[in-house]
matplotlib code that plots the C-alpha trace (Angstrom):
import matplotlib.pyplot as plt

x = [15.7, 15.7, 14.7, 17.6, 17.2, 16.6, 18.5, 20.8, 24.2, 23.2, 21.9, 21.1, 20.7, 23.6, 21.2, 19.4, 22.1, 21.7, 23.4, 21.3, 23.2, 26.5, 28.3, 26.4, 28.3, 26.7, 27.0, 26.1, 26.4, 26.1, 28.0, 31.1, 29.8, 33.2, 36.7, 39.2, 42.7, 43.7, 47.0, 46.9, 43.3, 40.8, 37.3, 34.5, 31.1, 28.9, 25.5, 22.3, 18.7, 18.3, 21.3, 25.0, 27.2, 30.8, 33.1, 36.5, 39.2, 42.4, 45.7, 45.5, 42.7, 45.1, 42.8, 40.0, 42.5, 44.0, 40.5, 39.5, 42.7, 41.6, 38.0, 36.8, 33.5, 30.5, 32.2, 29.8, 31.2, 30.2, 31.4, 31.4, 32.3, 31.3, 29.1, 30.9, 30.2, 32.1, 34.7, 33.4, 33.7, 33.6, 29.8, 28.0, 24.6, 23.6, 23.4, 20.9, 23.8, 26.1, 26.7, 28.0, 30.5, 31.4, 34.9, 35.5, 36.8, 36.2, 35.6, 34.6, 34.5, 31.3, 31.6, 33.9, 32.6, 33.7, 33.8, 30.1, 29.2, 27.9, 28.5, 26.1, 27.5, 26.4, 22.9, 23.7, 22.0, 22.7, 21.3, 18.1, 18.8, 22.1, 20.2, 17.7, 20.4, 22.0, 18.8, 20.2, 22.9, 20.4, 18.2, 21.1, 20.8, 19.1, 16.4, 15.1, 15.2, 13.2, 10.6, 10.1, 9.9, 7.2, 5.4, 5.4, 4.0, 1.3, 0.2, 0.1, -1.8, -4.4, -4.9, -5.3, -7.8, -9.9, -9.8, -11.0, -14.1, -15.1, -13.6, -12.3, -9.2, -10.1, -7.7, -9.1, -7.7, -4.7, -5.6, -9.0, -11.3, -10.7, -13.4, -11.9, -12.7, -10.2, -6.5, -4.9, -4.7, -1.6, -2.4, -1.5, -1.8, -3.4, -1.2, -4.0, -6.7, -5.0, -6.1, -7.5, -6.1, -6.3, -5.5, -3.8, -6.4, -6.5, -8.5, -10.6, -13.7, -16.1, -14.9, -15.4, -18.9, -19.6, -18.3, -21.1, -23.6, -22.1, -22.8, -19.2, -20.4, -17.1, -14.2, -10.7, -7.5, -4.0, -3.7, -1.4, -3.0, -1.7, -2.3, -0.4, -0.3, 2.2, 4.0, 4.5, 6.0, 2.9, 2.2, 3.7, 2.6, 2.1, 1.0, -0.6, -4.0, -6.1, -9.3, -12.5, -16.1, -19.1, -22.7, -25.8, -24.1, -24.3, -21.6, -21.4, -20.7, -17.9, -16.3, -16.5, -14.9, -12.2, -11.4, -11.3, -8.9, -6.6, -6.4, -5.6, -3.1, -1.3, -1.2, 0.1, 2.8, 4.0, 2.8, 0.9, -2.6, -4.9, -8.2, -11.5, -14.1, -12.3, -13.7, -16.2, -16.5, -18.6, -16.9, -18.3, -17.2, -13.7, -13.3, -14.7, -12.6, -9.4, -9.4, -9.0, -10.8, -7.6, -7.4, -4.4, -6.0, -2.5, -2.6, -4.8, -5.4, -9.1, -10.5, -13.7, -16.1, -16.4, -18.4, -21.4, -19.3, -17.7, -21.2, -22.1, -19.1, -16.3, -13.9, -15.5, -13.5, -14.4, -18.1, -19.1, -17.1, -19.6, -22.8, -22.7, -24.7, -22.5, -19.4, -20.5, -17.3, -16.4, -14.1, -12.4, -9.6, -7.8, -5.7, -2.1, -1.3, 1.4, 2.2, 1.3, 5.0, 5.4, 7.5, 6.2, 8.7, 7.1, 3.6, 4.8, 6.0, 2.6, 1.0, 3.3, 2.1, -1.5, -0.7, 0.7, -2.7, -4.5, -5.4, -3.3, -3.1, -6.2, -4.5, -4.2, -3.3, -4.6, -3.6, -5.0, -2.2, -1.8, -0.3, -3.2, -4.2, -1.4, -1.2, -2.0, -5.7, -4.9, -6.2, -9.1, -11.1, -13.1, -12.3, -15.7, -15.0, -11.5, -13.1, -15.8, -13.4, -11.1, -14.1, -15.2, -11.7, -10.9, -7.9, -6.5, -3.8, -0.7, -2.4, -2.3, -5.4, -4.9, -7.7, -8.3, -11.2, -12.5, -14.4, -14.9, -12.8, -9.7, -10.0, -10.2, -7.2, -5.1, -5.9, -5.6, -2.0, -1.2, -2.4, -0.1, 2.9, 2.5, 2.0, 5.2, 7.2, 6.1, 6.3, 2.5, 2.1, 1.1, 2.7, 1.0, -1.5, -4.7, -7.3, -10.6, -13.4, -14.6, -18.1, -20.9, -18.8, -20.5, -21.5, -20.6, -18.5, -18.1, -15.1, -14.0, -11.5, -14.1, -17.1, -19.3, -20.0, -17.5, -17.8, -16.0, -15.1, -16.2, -19.5, -20.6, -21.0, -24.6, -26.2, -27.7, -31.2, -32.9, -31.3, -31.8, -34.7, -32.4, -30.3, -32.9, -33.2, -30.0, -27.3, -24.5, -26.2, -26.5, -24.2, -22.6, -22.7, -18.9, -16.3, -12.5, -10.1, -7.4, -4.4, -2.2, -3.4, -2.9, -5.7, -5.1, -8.4, -11.7, -14.9, -18.6, -21.9, -22.3, -25.2, -27.1, -30.1, -29.7, -31.9, -30.1, -26.7, -27.9, -29.1, -25.7, -24.0, -26.3, -25.4, -21.7, -22.3, -22.4, -25.2, -27.0, -24.8, -21.6, -22.6, -23.4, -20.1, -18.0, -20.0, -22.5, -21.3, -21.9, -25.4, -26.2, -25.1, -27.4, -30.4, -29.9, -30.3, -27.7, -27.5, -26.9, -23.1, -20.2, -16.5, -13.3, -9.8, -6.9, -3.6, -1.2, 2.0, 0.8, -0.3, 3.1, 4.9, 3.1, 3.6, 7.3, 7.6, 8.7, 7.8, 7.8, 6.3, 9.5, 11.0, 8.6, 8.6, 11.4, 11.8, 10.0, 10.1, 11.4, 9.2, 9.6, 8.2, 11.6, 13.6, 17.3, 18.3, 16.8, 16.5, 12.7, 10.9, 13.1, 12.8, 11.7, 12.7, 11.0, 9.8, 7.8, 6.2, 5.3, 3.8, 1.7, 0.6, 2.1, 3.9, 5.7, 4.9, 7.7, 6.4, 6.1]
y = [-18.4, -17.2, -19.8, -20.6, -19.2, -21.6, -21.0, -18.1, -17.3, -16.8, -19.1, -16.4, -12.6, -10.9, -9.4, -12.7, -14.7, -15.5, -17.5, -20.6, -20.5, -21.2, -24.1, -23.6, -23.1, -20.1, -17.9, -14.3, -11.4, -7.6, -4.3, -3.6, -1.3, -1.0, -2.6, -2.8, -4.4, -5.3, -7.1, -8.9, -10.0, -8.3, -7.5, -6.7, -5.5, -6.8, -5.2, -6.1, -5.0, -7.0, -5.6, -6.2, -9.1, -9.2, -11.2, -12.3, -13.0, -14.6, -14.9, -18.7, -18.5, -17.1, -16.5, -15.0, -12.8, -11.5, -10.6, -9.0, -7.0, -5.2, -4.3, -0.9, 0.6, -0.3, -3.0, -5.9, -9.2, -12.8, -14.6, -18.2, -19.5, -20.8, -19.0, -18.8, -17.1, -13.9, -14.0, -12.9, -9.2, -8.5, -8.8, -5.9, -5.4, -2.7, -5.3, -8.1, -10.2, -8.9, -12.3, -14.1, -13.6, -15.4, -16.9, -16.6, -19.4, -17.7, -14.0, -13.1, -9.5, -9.2, -5.5, -2.6, 0.8, 4.4, 6.7, 7.6, 11.4, 11.1, 8.6, 5.6, 4.3, 7.3, 8.6, 12.3, 15.1, 15.2, 17.8, 16.4, 17.2, 15.2, 12.3, 12.2, 12.6, 9.4, 7.8, 4.3, 5.1, 6.9, 3.8, 1.7, 3.6, 1.6, 4.3, 4.3, 0.5, 0.4, 2.8, 0.8, -2.4, -0.8, 0.4, -3.1, -4.5, -1.9, -2.6, -6.4, -6.0, -3.8, -6.3, -9.1, -7.1, -6.2, -9.7, -11.1, -8.8, -9.9, -7.0, -7.5, -5.6, -4.3, -2.4, 0.7, 2.5, 4.7, 6.4, 8.0, 10.8, 14.3, 15.4, 18.7, 19.2, 20.2, 19.9, 20.0, 16.9, 15.4, 15.2, 12.2, 12.8, 10.2, 9.2, 7.3, 10.1, 13.4, 16.3, 14.1, 13.4, 11.0, 12.2, 10.3, 9.7, 12.0, 9.2, 6.2, 8.0, 7.5, 4.0, 2.8, 4.3, 2.5, -0.7, -0.3, 0.0, -3.1, -5.1, -5.5, -4.1, -4.3, -2.8, -1.7, -0.9, 0.3, 2.6, 5.3, 8.7, 11.8, 15.5, 18.4, 20.7, 22.7, 20.4, 20.4, 18.0, 15.8, 16.0, 14.5, 14.7, 10.9, 9.3, 6.2, 5.9, 3.1, 3.4, 1.9, 1.8, -0.1, -0.5, -0.8, 1.2, 4.4, 6.6, 4.4, 1.2, 2.8, 4.3, 1.1, -0.9, 1.7, 1.6, -2.2, -2.4, 0.3, -0.9, -4.4, -3.2, -1.0, -3.8, -6.3, -4.0, -2.1, -4.1, -0.9, -1.2, 1.7, 2.1, 2.2, 3.5, 6.6, 9.9, 11.7, 15.5, 17.6, 20.1, 22.9, 21.3, 20.7, 24.3, 25.4, 23.1, 22.8, 25.7, 23.4, 20.6, 18.5, 18.3, 16.7, 14.9, 14.2, 17.9, 18.1, 21.9, 22.4, 25.7, 27.0, 29.8, 32.4, 34.9, 34.6, 35.3, 38.4, 39.6, 39.4, 41.6, 39.2, 41.2, 44.6, 46.2, 43.3, 43.3, 45.4, 43.0, 40.3, 42.2, 44.8, 43.3, 45.2, 43.5, 39.9, 38.8, 35.9, 35.5, 32.1, 30.6, 27.6, 27.0, 25.8, 23.7, 25.0, 28.0, 30.8, 31.6, 32.1, 35.2, 38.3, 37.6, 34.2, 35.6, 38.3, 35.4, 33.8, 37.2, 37.3, 33.9, 35.1, 38.2, 36.0, 34.3, 37.6, 38.1, 41.3, 42.3, 40.4, 37.9, 38.2, 36.1, 35.6, 33.5, 33.2, 32.4, 32.4, 35.9, 37.3, 37.7, 37.9, 38.4, 41.0, 40.9, 41.2, 44.8, 44.2, 41.6, 41.6, 38.9, 37.3, 37.4, 35.8, 33.0, 32.3, 32.3, 29.9, 27.6, 27.6, 26.7, 24.3, 26.3, 25.7, 27.4, 28.2, 27.5, 30.2, 31.1, 32.4, 34.3, 35.6, 37.6, 38.8, 37.0, 33.3, 32.2, 34.2, 33.4, 29.7, 29.8, 31.8, 29.6, 26.4, 27.3, 28.5, 25.3, 23.3, 25.6, 25.9, 22.2, 21.4, 24.0, 22.8, 19.0, 18.5, 16.5, 12.9, 9.9, 7.4, 7.4, 9.4, 9.1, 11.0, 11.5, 14.9, 14.9, 17.1, 19.4, 22.1, 20.6, 23.7, 26.8, 30.0, 30.0, 33.6, 32.7, 31.2, 33.3, 30.3, 27.6, 24.8, 21.4, 21.2, 17.6, 16.6, 16.9, 13.3, 13.8, 13.5, 16.2, 15.4, 14.0, 16.4, 19.4, 18.3, 20.7, 23.7, 23.1, 25.1, 28.0, 28.2, 25.8, 27.2, 26.0, 22.4, 19.9, 16.9, 13.2, 13.5, 12.4, 13.0, 10.8, 12.6, 11.1, 13.2, 16.4, 15.2, 14.4, 10.8, 10.1, 11.5, 10.0, 10.3, 8.7, 9.3, 10.7, 7.8, 9.7, 10.9, 14.0, 15.0, 14.6, 16.9, 19.5, 19.5, 19.9, 22.8, 24.5, 24.1, 26.0, 23.0, 23.4, 20.4, 20.2, 20.6, 18.0, 15.6, 16.2, 15.6, 13.1, 11.6, 8.1, 8.3, 9.7, 7.1, 4.3, 5.8, 5.0, 1.2, 0.7, 2.2, 1.1, 3.5, 3.5, 5.3, 5.0, 6.6, 7.2, 6.9, 8.7, 5.7, 7.7, 10.0, 7.1, 5.4, 8.7, 9.1, 5.4, 5.8, 9.0, 11.0, 14.6, 14.2, 11.6, 11.7, 9.6, 6.7, 6.7, 4.9, 7.4, 10.7, 14.0, 17.3, 20.2, 21.4, 18.1, 16.9, 13.7, 14.6, 11.0, 10.4, 14.1, 13.9, 15.9, 16.2, 17.1, 14.4, 13.5, 15.8, 12.7, 11.7, 15.1, 14.8, 11.3, 12.7, 15.7, 18.2, 21.4, 23.1, 26.8, 28.6, 30.2, 34.0]
z = [0.3, -3.3, -5.9, -8.3, -11.8, -14.7, -17.9, -18.8, -17.4, -13.8, -11.1, -8.6, -8.2, -6.4, -3.8, -3.2, -1.5, 2.2, 5.0, 4.0, 0.6, 2.3, 0.5, -2.8, -6.1, -7.8, -10.8, -10.5, -12.9, -12.6, -12.4, -10.3, -7.7, -5.9, -6.3, -3.4, -3.4, 0.1, 0.7, -2.6, -2.3, -4.6, -3.3, -5.7, -4.7, -7.4, -8.0, -9.8, -9.5, -6.3, -4.4, -3.6, -2.8, -1.9, -4.1, -2.9, -5.6, -4.3, -6.2, -6.1, -8.7, -11.2, -14.2, -12.1, -10.3, -13.5, -14.8, -11.6, -11.5, -14.7, -13.9, -12.8, -11.6, -13.7, -15.6, -16.3, -15.0, -14.5, -11.4, -10.6, -7.1, -3.7, -1.2, 2.2, 5.5, 6.1, 8.9, 12.3, 12.7, 8.9, 8.5, 7.0, 8.8, 6.2, 3.4, 3.1, 1.9, 4.6, 6.3, 3.2, 0.3, -2.9, -3.2, -6.9, -9.0, -12.3, -13.3, -16.8, -18.1, -20.2, -20.9, -20.0, -18.9, -19.2, -16.2, -15.5, -15.6, -12.1, -9.3, -9.6, -6.3, -4.2, -3.3, -3.6, -5.4, -9.2, -11.6, -13.0, -16.6, -16.3, -14.7, -17.5, -20.2, -18.8, -17.5, -18.0, -15.4, -13.1, -13.2, -11.7, -8.5, -5.7, -4.9, -8.5, -8.8, -5.6, -6.9, -10.2, -8.2, -6.1, -9.2, -10.5, -7.3, -7.0, -10.6, -10.1, -6.8, -8.5, -11.3, -8.8, -6.8, -9.8, -11.2, -7.9, -8.2, -11.7, -13.7, -17.2, -18.4, -21.9, -24.1, -25.8, -28.9, -28.9, -32.2, -31.7, -32.9, -31.6, -29.2, -27.9, -24.2, -21.5, -22.2, -25.7, -27.8, -29.3, -33.1, -35.3, -39.0, -41.2, -44.2, -45.9, -45.5, -46.2, -44.1, -41.4, -38.0, -35.1, -31.6, -28.7, -25.9, -22.9, -21.3, -22.5, -21.1, -24.1, -24.9, -21.4, -21.4, -24.6, -23.0, -20.5, -23.3, -24.8, -21.6, -20.3, -17.0, -15.0, -16.9, -15.8, -17.6, -16.6, -19.5, -21.0, -21.6, -23.3, -22.7, -24.4, -21.4, -19.3, -16.9, -13.1, -10.6, -10.7, -14.5, -17.6, -21.3, -21.2, -18.0, -16.6, -15.0, -13.6, -15.5, -14.1, -15.1, -13.7, -14.7, -12.4, -9.6, -7.6, -6.1, -2.9, -4.9, -7.0, -3.9, -1.9, -4.7, -5.2, -1.4, -1.4, -4.3, -3.1, 0.5, -0.7, -3.3, -0.7, 1.8, -0.7, -2.2, 0.9, 3.9, 5.1, 6.4, 5.5, 7.3, 5.5, 4.9, 3.8, 5.3, 3.0, 2.7, 0.5, -1.6, 0.6, 3.8, 2.4, 1.6, 4.9, 7.1, 5.2, 2.7, -0.3, -2.2, -1.8, 2.0, 3.7, 6.7, 8.2, 9.3, 12.5, 12.1, 11.2, 10.1, 11.8, 10.9, 13.6, 11.6, 13.9, 17.0, 15.3, 14.3, 18.0, 18.9, 19.7, 17.6, 17.4, 14.6, 12.3, 13.0, 10.0, 7.7, 8.4, 9.1, 6.3, 3.4, 1.0, 2.2, 2.6, 4.3, 6.6, 9.5, 10.0, 11.9, 13.5, 16.5, 16.7, 19.7, 22.0, 19.7, 22.0, 22.3, 18.5, 17.9, 16.2, 13.4, 12.8, 12.8, 10.3, 8.1, 8.2, 7.3, 4.3, 3.2, 3.6, 1.6, -1.2, -1.4, -1.8, 1.9, 2.1, 5.8, 6.9, 9.2, 13.0, 16.0, 19.5, 22.5, 25.9, 28.4, 32.2, 32.0, 29.9, 26.3, 23.7, 19.9, 17.3, 18.4, 22.1, 22.3, 19.9, 21.7, 24.9, 27.6, 26.9, 23.1, 23.6, 25.7, 23.1, 20.2, 22.2, 22.8, 19.2, 17.9, 20.7, 21.8, 25.3, 27.4, 25.4, 22.1, 19.3, 17.3, 13.8, 12.1, 8.5, 7.1, 3.8, 1.0, 1.5, -1.4, -0.5, 3.2, 2.5, 0.2, 2.7, 5.7, 3.6, 2.8, 6.3, 8.0, 5.8, 6.2, 10.0, 10.5, 8.5, 10.3, 13.8, 13.0, 13.3, 10.1, 11.0, 9.4, 7.1, 4.2, 4.8, 2.0, 1.8, -0.7, -1.7, -3.2, -4.6, -6.7, -8.8, -12.1, -14.1, -13.7, -15.8, -18.1, -18.5, -21.1, -23.4, -22.3, -21.6, -19.0, -18.6, -17.0, -13.7, -14.3, -17.8, -19.8, -19.2, -15.4, -14.1, -11.9, -8.6, -9.5, -7.0, -8.7, -12.3, -12.9, -12.0, -15.1, -17.0, -14.5, -12.4, -13.8, -11.7, -8.5, -9.7, -8.0, -9.7, -8.8, -8.8, -6.4, -6.1, -4.2, -2.2, -0.6, 1.8, 0.1, -3.5, -5.8, -7.0, -8.6, -9.9, -11.1, -11.3, -12.1, -15.8, -17.7, -19.2, -20.6, -24.2, -23.7, -20.5, -22.3, -25.1, -22.5, -20.8, -24.2, -24.9, -21.6, -22.5, -25.7, -28.0, -30.5, -32.0, -35.0, -33.1, -30.5, -33.2, -34.9, -31.8, -29.9, -32.3, -31.9, -28.1, -28.6, -31.2, -28.7, -26.2, -28.4, -27.8, -24.1, -21.8, -18.2, -15.3, -14.9, -13.3, -12.7, -11.7, -13.0, -10.6, -11.3, -11.1, -11.3, -8.5, -6.3, -6.6, -6.0, -2.7, -1.7, -2.5, -0.4, -3.5, -4.4, -8.2, -10.5, -12.5, -9.7, -10.3, -14.1, -16.0, -18.8, -17.9, -19.8, -18.4, -17.5, -21.1, -22.4, -23.8, -23.4, -22.9, -23.4, -26.9, -28.0, -28.4, -29.7, -32.8, -36.5, -38.9, -42.4, -45.0, -46.8, -43.7, -43.7, -47.4, -46.9, -44.0, -46.2, -43.7, -44.5, -41.7, -40.9, -39.0, -35.8, -36.0]

ax = plt.figure().add_subplot(projection="3d")
ax.plot(x, y, z, "-o")
ax.set_aspect("equal")
plt.show()
């Protein structure tokens, strides 16, 4: 039974009343979800954030009846009356309050309402721009209320879990120094120091490392971050992350703590149990087995390399593609259970998908059935070759094998997309939440745009200790002490063991094209802090919006954020971004330059 409220107009939420409240005198307030007039008796479905309750207003309660007679959908009303059981046969099993109703003694109209631009009472598709323009109406819809309630519960559960493990939530600044690296910054002009700027933080990365130097060795924060970048379904210019840093740890300790916190938070907020430890894959293994560094483990189709079998003649016409040193190709594939009867049209659609990933016409199929060998490779393989390929991929009778060949990167990308599309089309995607870790990423990668090396994660990530010496001779072969957390094929977190050696940090800066002077200008405060005893440390940042999106079963983070931006970065409700008063520009020492 819901605890009665103390203070205010209400004693209970509309959606909180149950059969054990029968006989109580209550006051509830909310929005009129639906109004019906049946035989002189008015029925109001009254809605608040917790749900609906039916209100019965009879003519005998003259003042209440007169007030109820004038209300319409979305009017805000206060109702006082007695909770009674619904008459047998009139219960509504679809409502949590479906066994009771309130017999009104008083109805007070607190606010009238115009006709909403879209139905609040129906869960049907509405143009997203219209929804965001009237977000305050959109947020009255039960699905969005449920998402925000889930978001709250996950946040509270995460805080409890970290607190139980001795972490301190420490707030870091919102106005910080620009240290350009990665996405574009949002600039904030300084009025008091003309020509100088703050930026909004892309993450609290440097501050949380300095907190480790300061001795606050277990830090977390649920924090807002800002990136001025192009938007997608899982990105916003301002977003929330769960930021974590720990001193005196290695990768295993950070991952174990993250697993414990997340599994506890998910169980507390959703009632769902997630198994741990989470599977761990190296970056290379993830690309080989799943064609991506963000593998969806709900999909049981696993890619296998068959290049050695092809080199031995299993598919004669492809032999040169893997044995010719000048080609350097691979042949990989996976099997699809029970898909031997897939039509030629369906296989052609899969080939079109592979073509879209750069694999051109380098996709083929093969199935061994009771009536013989089928598929586009049927005439290209020997019986022994077909048997060996089936054994390698684990394919049985009536299963279909799908193969792709070419360079390793293109083949991985094509098969990675195909395994997802085929699994979705054939109903092979398993239910539930499947986490995994991806580790040992490359530390550095070439940036063609900037003509230099770039950090795969960020420039504060430590290299594997055994490969540190290769930074001087072969930096692109060096792997990082980095780890990404993936949930159902979506990256929800990334972290690393940080560089805690001042000389190593300078060496990495140099490899990234930052000279001594430039490194000092951007990161001098960090390098200075490293002179005064820095412990080994590492951490992780979890994308809170993405995590809640997946737990809620949504496909866009805009569905779990109260006031999101559109894909152009605008807010249709408030009109942001908007021009500002010329006086504000003068005070901030800014002159506008019209775009060419």
